[in-house]
N, C-alpha and C positions, 0 to 999 in steps of 0.2 A: 295244556299241551304245548310244548315248544317245538319249533322246527329246527332240525339239524341241517348240516350243510347239504346233504342229499335232498332233503325235503324242500329247502329253499331253491335248489337248482330245478327241481321238478316244477315248482310254481312258476319259475321264470321261463319255462318252455312254452307258455301260452302266448297270446297275441301281445300282451303288455310288454313293453320294452324293459328288459331285465335291468338295464342300467338306471332307468327311472325308478323302478321298484327298489333297487339296492340303495340308491342315493337317499330316497325318502326314508327308507328304513333306518339307515345308518344315522342320518341327521336327527331323526326323532329319538333314537336311542341315546345319542350323545347329549342332546338337549335335556333329556329327562334324567340322565345319569344312571340309567338302569340297563340291564342286559336283555330285557324283553319289553314288548309293547303290546297292548291289547289291539285286536283287530279294529275295534271301534275308534281308537285313537288314530290308527293308520288311515282309516277312511276319512277322518276329519282333516288330516293333512292333505290327502288327495283332493278333497273338496276345496281346500284353501288355495291350491295352485291351479284349479280348474282343468284337470286332465281331461282329454277327450272322453266322451261317454264310453266308446268301445274299449278303451284301455281300463277304465274303472270297472266295467262289466267283466272283462277278462280276469282282472285281479279277484273280483268277488267269486267268480266261478272257480278260480284256482284255489282259493281258500276253502270253498265248499268241498272240492274234490279231495282235500286233505283231511276230511272228517270233522269239519267244524272246529278247526283249531282256534283257541281263544287267545293265544299270544304267539308272537313271532320272534324268533331269535336272530340276532344280528351278527353272530360269530363269523359268518361267511360273507357278509355284505361288504362291498367295497364300492366307492364312487369311481366310475370309469368315465371321466369327463372327455368330451370331444376336444380336439386340439383347438385352442383359442389363440389367435394371433394378436400381437401387440403392435402399436405404432412403431415404426423403425427409427424415427427421428424425434428426439425430444424437442418440445416446443412450448414456450411459456414458462412462467414462474409458479412453482407449487404454492398453494395456499399455506400461509404461516401456521395455520391451525392443524395441518396434517401431521406434524411431528408428534404431537401428544397422543395420537391414536395409532402410531406406526406399529407398535407391538401387537395390538388387537388386529389390525389389518393383515399383518404378516401371518398371524395364527389362523385367521379366517381363510386366507389364500391357500395355506397348506391344507387346511381341513376340507375345503370344498373344491380344491383343484382348479381355481381360477386366478388370473393374474392380479397381483396387488394393484397394478395400475388401473385395472378396470374397477375394482372396489373404490379406490381413491377418486377415480373419474366420476363415478356415480355420486359419491358423497359431495364432491366439489360442485357438481351440477345441481344436486338436489337441495343442499342445505348450506353450502359454503363452510362446511365443518362446524356448524352451529348445532350442538346436541339438543338444544331446546326449540329448534325450528318447528313450526306447525303451519300447515297450509290452510287455506280457507275451506278446503274439502275435507280436512281432518287428518291428513298424512302427517306423521310425527317423526321427529328425531333426525339423526344424521342421514339415513338412507330413506327417509320419508315413507314409513310403513303405515298403511291403513290398518285400523283396529282389527278388522276381520282377518286380514292376511297375517298380521302379527300373531293373533291368537292361534291360528292354524299352524304357525311355525314355532310355537312354544315361547314366544316373546311375551313376558308379563309386563314389562315396563319399556315402552319404546323410547323413552328419554334416557335410558341407561345406555351409554355408548357401546359397551361390550355386547349386550343383548341385541341392540339395534343392528350393529355391524354383522353379527352372526346371523340374525334373521334375514337381513337384506342380502347377504352373501349366499345364504342357503337358497333364497328365492331366485336370484339371478342365475345361480348354478342350475336350478331345476328348469328354468326357462332355456338355458343353453342346451341342456339335455333334450328337452322337448323339441327344440328347433334345430337339432343336429349340429350344434356348434356355431350357428349363425349369430354373431353378436348383434347385428342390426335387428334381426327378428326378436332376439331375446330382449333387447332394450325397448323395442316397441311394445312388447308384451309387459315388461316391467312398468312402463309408464301408463299404457292404455288398458292393460289387463289382457290376459290371453283370450278371454271370451270375445273381446272386440276383434282380434285377429281372426278368430274362428268364425264369427258372424260375417266378416268380410271375405272369407275364403282365402285368407293369406296363410299359406303353409310353407312356402319356399321364398328364396330371395327374388326369384323371377316374379312371383305373385306380389311381393312387396314393391318391386319397381313398377309393376303394372297398376297397382291400386294405391300407390303412395298418397295420391291426392285425396283418397277417401278416408285416410286416417285423420284423427283430430289434429288441428294445426299445432297444438302443443306437442303432440307426439312426433310430428314431422320435424319440429325444431329440436326436440329432446335428443334424438339419436345423434345428430351432429354436435350438439352441445357436450354430450358425454364423451364422444370420441375426441373432440378437441381438448376437453379437460384431461382425458386419459394421457394425452401426449406430454403433459407436465410431469408425470410420475413414473416414466420409464427409466 
């Protein structure tokens, strides 16, 4: 059974944020190159970005109420990204390696509704545009994807620049949706994992300011590093 536009709208009326659902659905469809996706695959994607339990439960209840649909249609799904501001003043010299990935970054920016400067800033801070970079913790490629996250986002080879940039852009877009467009919160979640923020009770920028010192030191530094790097690419 496939969901038409009206069925998709009905599912979105539950507690789950419809923009999160729509973005995940569209991303998974486009990555797989198909017009439908199994409910099982969608649940894997939800698990990969660690949505809050109440949102996952709401989605499951929505699917059940539709009569046990086995696949979901993306014809009506659209990414509705919160407005994400960019630095107003350019500062610093872009990494020389950025030019060779410009077309991929531009396409990912248009696809996921996030600024090119943010994608470039993350790549700059994460790997200095080295597609073969690998951290001691096992994060790989330009945007330093962990294997579990990459698999949930449909990335089969994290060292492939196009797959990595699409996966990383999809992930940061999902974090921006989850945290209402707050770039600082999204970057903290990208680095430390959304589960870390959830455990610390960080849901708003006010929470972030109050509990900033409880974040891993790497994450504290990471937010500023990306924002500084982002200013090179506006």
